[in-house]
C-alpha positions in Angstrom: -0.2 -0.3 0.2 1.3 3.4 -0.6 2.7 5.3 2.4 3.6 1.8 3.6 7.0 1.5 5.0 9.0 -1.7 6.2 8.7 -0.8 9.7 4.8 -0.2 9.4 4.5 -3.8 7.8 6.5 -5.0 10.5 4.0 -3.8 13.1 1.0 -4.9 11.2 2.4 -8.0 10.8 3.3 -8.5 14.8 -0.6 -7.1 15.4 -1.7 -9.7 13.3 0.2 -12.5 14.9 -1.1 -11.4 18.3 -4.3 -11.4 17.0 -3.9 -15.0 15.7 -2.4 -16.2 19.0 -5.6 -14.3 20.8 -7.9 -16.2 18.3 -6.5 -19.6 19.1 -6.3 -19.0 22.7 -10.2 -18.1 22.7 -10.9 -20.8 20.3 -9.5 -23.2 23.4 -11.3 -21.6 26.2 -14.6 -21.7 24.0 -14.1 -25.7 23.3 -14.0 -26.4 27.3 -17.0 -26.8 29.3 -18.1 -25.2 32.6 -16.8 -26.7 35.4 -18.7 -29.7 36.5 -21.3 -29.5 33.5 -21.8 -31.9 30.5 -24.0 -30.6 27.7 -28.0 -32.2 27.7 -27.4 -33.4 24.3 -24.7 -35.5 25.5 -26.4 -37.0 28.4 -29.3 -38.0 26.3 -27.8 -39.4 23.8 -25.7 -41.7 26.1 -29.0 -42.9 27.2 -30.3 -43.2 24.5 -26.6 -45.4 23.4 -27.2 -47.6 26.6 -31.0 -48.3 25.9 -30.4 -49.5 22.1 -26.9 -51.2 23.1 -24.9 -49.7 20.5 -21.3 -49.7 22.0 -20.0 -47.5 19.1 -21.9 -44.6 19.6 -21.3 -45.1 23.8 -17.9 -44.8 22.8 -18.6 -41.9 20.5 -20.5 -40.2 23.3 -17.9 -40.8 25.8 -14.9 -39.2 23.8 -17.3 -36.2 23.2 -17.7 -35.9 27.1 -14.0 -36.0 27.6 -13.2 -33.6 25.1 -15.8 -31.2 26.8 -13.5 -30.9 29.8 -13.7 -27.7 32.3 -11.1 -25.1 31.5 -7.7 -25.1 33.4 -6.3 -22.0 35.3 -3.4 -22.0 32.6 -5.9 -22.1 29.7 -7.9 -18.8 31.2 -4.4 -17.0 31.6 -3.3 -18.0 28.5 -6.4 -16.3 26.8 -6.2 -13.2 29.0 -2.5 -12.6 28.4 -2.9 -12.9 24.6 -5.3 -9.8 24.8 -2.8 -8.1 26.9 -0.5 -8.8 23.8 -3.0 -7.5 21.4 -3.5 -4.5 23.6 0.2 -3.9 23.5 0.5 -4.3 20.0 -2.2 -1.7 19.1 -0.9 0.8 21.3 2.5 0.7 18.8 0.5 1.0 15.8 -0.1 4.3 14.0 -2.4 3.4 11.4 -4.7 0.2 12.5 -6.1 -1.7 9.6 -10.1 -1.4 9.7 -10.0 -5.4 9.3 -8.0 -6.1 12.3 -10.3 -3.6 14.4 -13.4 -5.6 13.0 -12.0 -8.8 14.1 -10.7 -7.8 17.5 -14.1 -6.2 18.5 -15.4 -9.8 17.2 -13.0 -11.6 19.4 -14.0 -9.3 22.4 -17.6 -10.0 22.1 -16.7 -13.5 21.9 -14.2 -13.1 25.4 -17.6 -11.5 26.7 -19.2 -14.5 26.4 -17.0 -16.9 28.4 -17.5 -14.5 31.1 -19.0 -17.0 33.9 -16.4 -19.6 32.5 -13.5 -17.3 33.3 -14.7 -15.9 36.2 -15.6 -19.7 38.1 -11.9 -20.8 37.0 -10.0 -18.0 37.9 -10.0 -15.3 40.9 -8.7 -12.4 38.8 -8.5 -10.5 42.1 -5.5 -12.3 43.2 -3.9 -11.4 40.0 -4.3 -7.7 40.4 -1.6 -7.4 42.7 0.8 -9.6 40.4 0.2 -7.8 36.9 -1.3 -4.5 38.3 -3.3 -4.1 35.1 -4.7 -0.5 34.3 -8.1 0.1 34.4 -8.5 0.0 30.3 -7.9 -3.4 30.4 -11.5 -4.5 31.3 -10.8 -8.1 30.8 -9.0 -8.4 34.1 -12.1 -7.2 35.6 -14.6 -9.3 35.1 -17.3 -9.6 37.6 -18.4 -13.2 38.6 -21.5 -14.0 37.9 -24.6 -13.6 41.1 -25.3 -16.6 42.5 -29.0 -17.2 43.2 -28.1 -17.4 46.8 -26.2 -14.0 46.6 -29.8 -12.5 46.5 -30.3 -13.1 50.5 -27.0 -11.8 51.4 -28.6 -9.1 53.1 -30.9 -11.2 54.9 -27.4 -13.3 56.1 -26.0 -10.1 56.9 -28.6 -8.5 59.5 -29.3 -12.1 61.1 -25.4 -12.0 61.5 -25.6 -8.7 63.7 -28.8 -10.1 65.2 -27.0 -13.0 66.5 -23.6 -11.4 67.6 -25.7 -8.7 69.4 -27.5 -11.3 71.1 -24.6 -12.8 71.9 -22.8 -9.9 73.5 -26.1 -8.7 75.8 -25.7 -12.7 77.1 -22.2 -12.3 77.5 -22.3 -9.1 79.6 -25.6 -10.6 81.4 -23.5 -13.8 82.4 -20.1 -11.9 83.3 -21.9 -9.6 85.8 -23.5 -12.7 87.9 -20.0 -14.0 87.7 -17.9 -10.9 88.5 -20.4 -9.1 91.1 -18.8 -9.3 94.6 -15.4 -10.5 93.1 -14.7 -13.6 90.7 -13.5 -16.6 91.8 -11.5 -18.7 89.5 -14.1 -20.8 88.0 -16.1 -17.2 87.4 -13.0 -15.9 86.0 -12.1 -18.5 83.2 -16.1 -18.9 82.1 -16.1 -15.1 81.7 -13.1 -14.6 80.1 -13.7 -17.3 77.6 -17.0 -16.3 76.6 -15.9 -12.9 76.4 -12.9 -13.7 73.8 -15.2 -15.6 71.8 -17.8 -13.2 71.2 -15.1 -10.1 70.8 -13.1 -12.2 68.2 -16.5 -13.1 66.3 -18.0 -9.6 66.7 -14.4 -8.1 65.5 -14.2 -10.7 62.4 -17.8 -9.9 61.4 -17.9 -6.3 61.9 -14.9 -4.8 61.2 -13.0 -4.6 57.8 -9.8 -6.4 58.9 -12.0 -9.0 60.5 -14.1 -9.6 57.5 -10.6 -9.7 55.2 -9.4 -12.6 57.5 -12.4 -14.5 57.3 -12.4 -14.3 53.4 -9.0 -15.9 53.6 -10.0 -18.2 55.7 -13.0 -19.2 53.8 -10.9 -19.0 50.7 -8.3 -21.2 51.9 -11.2 -23.7 53.0 -12.2 -23.7 49.5 -15.6 -22.9 50.4 -17.6 -21.1 47.5 -17.8 -17.3 47.6 -21.5 -17.6 47.0 -21.5 -19.2 50.8 -19.5 -16.6 52.7 -22.2 -14.6 54.2 -24.3 -18.0 55.0 -21.0 -19.7 56.9 -20.6 -16.1 58.6 -24.3 -15.9 59.6 -23.7 -20.0 60.8 -20.5 -19.0 63.1 -22.5 -16.2 64.5 -25.8 -18.5 65.4 -23.5 -21.0 66.3 -21.6 -18.6 69.1 -25.3 -17.3 70.3 -26.2 -21.1 70.4 -23.3 -21.6 72.9 -24.4 -18.3 74.7 -27.5 -19.5 75.3 -26.7 -22.9 76.2 -24.7 -21.7 79.1 -27.2 -19.1 79.8 -29.4 -22.0 80.5 -27.0 -23.8 82.5 -26.5 -21.1 85.1 -29.3 -22.6 87.4 -27.0 -25.6 87.3 -23.7 -23.9 88.3 -25.7 -22.1 90.9 -26.6 -25.8 92.4 -22.8 -26.3 92.7 -21.8 -23.1 94.4 -24.8 -24.0 96.7 -23.1 -27.4 97.8 -19.9 -25.8 97.6 -21.1 -23.4 100.3 -22.3 -26.4 102.2 -19.3 -28.4 102.1 -17.7 -24.9 103.7 -20.8 -24.6 106.0 -21.4 -28.4 107.4 -18.7 -30.9 106.2 -15.6 -29.1 107.2 -14.2 -29.6 110.8 -13.1 -25.7 110.8 -16.1 -24.3 108.8 -15.2 -21.4 106.5 -18.1 -19.4 106.7 -17.2 -16.3 105.0 -16.4 -18.4 102.0 -19.5 -19.9 102.5 -21.4 -16.9 102.4 -19.6 -15.8 99.0 -20.5 -19.4 97.3 -24.4 -18.8 98.6 -24.5 -15.3 97.2 -22.9 -16.9 93.6 -25.6 -19.1 93.5 -28.4 -16.4 94.1 -26.6 -14.1 91.5 -26.3 -17.0 89.2 -30.0 -17.7 89.5 -32.0 -15.5 91.7 -35.3 -17.9 91.7 -33.4 -20.4 93.7 -34.8 -20.5 97.3 -32.4 -22.7 99.1 -29.3 -20.5 99.2 -31.6 -18.0 101.0 -32.2 -20.7 103.9 -28.6 -21.4 103.9 -27.2 -17.8 104.1 -29.7 -17.6 107.0 -28.1 -20.5 108.9 -24.7 -19.1 108.3 -25.7 -15.4 109.8 -27.4 -17.2 112.6 -24.0 -19.2 113.5 -22.4 -16.1 113.6 -25.1 -14.2 115.5 -25.9 -11.9 112.6 -29.5 -12.2 113.5 -31.1 -9.3 111.8 -29.4 -10.7 108.3 -30.5 -14.0 109.4 -34.2 -12.9 109.3 -34.3 -11.3 106.3 -33.2 -14.5 104.3 -35.6 -16.7 106.1 -38.2 -14.3 105.4 -37.3 -14.5 101.9 -37.0 -18.4 101.8 -40.7 -18.4 103.7 -42.1 -16.1 100.9 -41.4 -18.9 98.3 -42.8 -21.7 101.0 -39.2 -23.4 101.5 -40.5 -25.3 104.5 -37.3 -25.7 106.8 -36.9 -21.7 106.7 -40.6 -21.6 108.5 -39.0 -23.3 111.7 -35.9 -21.5 111.6 -37.6 -18.1 111.6 -40.0 -19.0 114.1 -37.3 -19.9 116.3 -36.2 -16.4 115.7 -39.3 -14.6 116.4 -39.1 -16.8 119.8 -35.7 -15.1 120.8 -37.1 -12.0 119.4 -40.4 -12.5 121.9 -42.5 -12.7 119.3 -44.6 -15.3 120.0 -47.9 -15.1 118.4 -45.9 -14.5 115.0 -43.7 -17.8 115.7 -46.6 -19.8 116.4 -48.3 -19.2 113.3 -45.5 -19.5 111.2 -44.9 -23.0 113.1 -48.2 -24.3 112.4 -47.9 -23.6 108.8 -44.7 -25.2 108.6 -46.4 -28.6 110.1 -48.8 -28.0 107.4 -46.2 -28.0 104.6 -43.7 -30.5 105.9 -43.8 -33.9 106.1 -40.1 -34.8 106.9 -40.0 -36.0 110.6 -36.6 -34.5 111.4 -38.0 -31.1 110.4 -41.1 -31.7 112.3 -39.6 -32.3 115.5 -38.0 -29.2 115.5 -41.2 -27.2 114.5 -43.2 -28.8 117.4 -40.4 -28.4 119.5 -40.4 -24.7 118.7 -44.2 -24.7 118.9 -44.0 -26.1 122.2 -41.7 -23.3 123.0 -44.0 -20.5 121.9 -46.7 -22.1 124.1 -44.6 -22.2 126.8 -43.7 -18.3 126.7 -47.6 -17.7 126.2 -48.3 -19.8 129.0 -50.6 -22.1 127.0 -49.2 -25.3 128.8 -51.5 -27.7 127.6 -50.6 -27.5 124.1 -47.2 -26.7 124.6 -47.2 -30.1 126.2 -48.8 -31.6 124.1 -46.6 -30.3 120.9 -43.4 -31.3 123.1 -44.6 -34.9 123.6 -45.3 -35.4 120.0 -41.8 -34.0 119.0 -40.5 -36.7 121.6 -42.4 -39.5 120.0 -40.7 -38.5 116.8 -37.4 -38.5 118.1 -36.4 -39.3 122.0 -33.0 -38.9 121.5 -32.8 -34.8 120.9 -32.5 -32.9 124.1 -34.6 -29.8 123.3 -38.0 -31.2 123.7 -37.2 -32.8 127.3 -35.5 -29.6 128.5 -38.7 -27.4 127.5 -41.1 -30.1 128.8 -39.5 -30.3 132.1 -40.0 -26.4 132.1 -43.8 -26.8 130.8 -44.5 -29.4 133.8 -43.2 -27.2 136.4 -44.8 -24.0 135.0 -47.8 -25.5 134.9 -47.9 -26.9 138.6 -47.5 -30.5 137.5 -47.2 -32.6 141.1 -45.2 -35.5 139.4 -41.8 -34.8 140.6 -40.2 -37.9 138.9 -41.6 -37.1 135.8 -40.3 -34.1 135.5 -36.6 -34.9 137.0 -36.7 -37.8 134.4 -37.3 -34.9 131.6 -34.2 -32.7 133.1 -32.1 -36.1 132.9 -32.7 -36.7 129.6 -32.0 -33.0 128.7 -29.0 -32.8 130.7 -27.8 -36.4 128.9 -28.5 -35.3 125.3 -27.4 -31.9 125.4 -24.4 -30.0 123.2 -22.5 -27.1 124.7 -22.2 -26.4 120.8 -25.9 -25.7 120.3 -26.7 -22.1 121.9 -30.0 -22.9 123.5 -29.0 -26.3 124.6 -26.0 -24.9 126.3 -28.4 -22.4 128.4 -30.4 -25.5 129.3 -27.7 -27.6 130.3 -27.0 -25.4 133.3 -30.9 -25.1 134.0 -30.7 -29.3 134.4 -27.7 -29.3 136.3 -28.9 -26.9 138.7 -32.3 -28.8 138.7 -30.9 -32.1 139.2 -28.8 -30.6 142.2 -31.0 -29.0 144.0 -34.2 -30.5 143.2 -37.5 -28.3 142.4 -37.4 -26.0 145.7 -35.9 -23.0 143.3 -37.5 -21.0 140.8 -36.5 -21.1 137.2 -34.1 -18.5 135.8 -36.4 -17.8 133.0 -39.4 -17.7 135.2 -37.9 -15.0 137.4 
């Protein structure tokens, strides 16, 4: 052509060569099938060949299936780099032949039709950091097809935030229960573990750095991209399940702390009452509806002679009909000279309770209250009922001896016999019995000639 120079002809030749390489690479890509897909006509034809027992046809279809292989990364990258070569040659041309432009446009349209294949086989974003393509190199910026599950990503994102927020709320609630009053070893471990899990999950799902970390992890696990939001939501839901399960297990953990308090109160040779109080309080923090720790706290406060706190705890236990609390609160009312309140509580306790040991103390204290009310016949009946339940305990004998004396009973032998049983079964470790021991010893030494100390 006029005006063309050898240098121009060489450049055009290089462009045509680049376009030809692009054509060959694109044709090779087009000859492959989508990953994991087999054309319907091949499936139908193979089924027909099996039914007709046409082995030659089966071999033909099988060869076609083998040819329709999925594209490899190499095949895809060969096409894209071939397009780079074409673009580089175009930039070196001053006069581009119209025919080459038309052919290149046709090839680019064919390449765009292969977008789904390309983005399915190769994650183009991984190659951006290596090749650093310009924005004009549109073939390196194909967007993967939107999977049908991707249309629900907005829902999974909302649910992820809801699950994580709920987990965080439960973590705060559980932590406050364990940390109130100072953490112990178990409480500190549980709180730290759950807090770390929740914060890590929240950071991963709600921050840019965390989201990038999740994406890298999911990529390494070969999890499809269209499932990433579902997986993140599943992790958040699992964390919520752990939090809910742990929250629901707090009543069981409260029982553990109650039993720990019992051990410190009753089972040790040297009770650790301050530790017992902490354990019972922890049990109540973990399960405010748990009544027994209130009763046990009353017992401990009574042991350390903090009667006001003991009464307050017994009252709470009585409000929830904890049967043993009726007896203990009734006794505290007797000590405070509230005999009518005591009698009412003790009578209610007798209706509620069928345990013989508890009934013994209810009857003993009811007899004591009636003694203080000068209702001797009722006191005598209740104390004798208590002795019938257990004739190896001192309190009923001690009180019955006092009732018979104050009622003016003339049977001295019976009165003295009750004082002997009182002295024989009493323990100085019991604050009530310790007082009655002195009375019993005085009566057995001097007889019934002196007035009882509590009658003065």
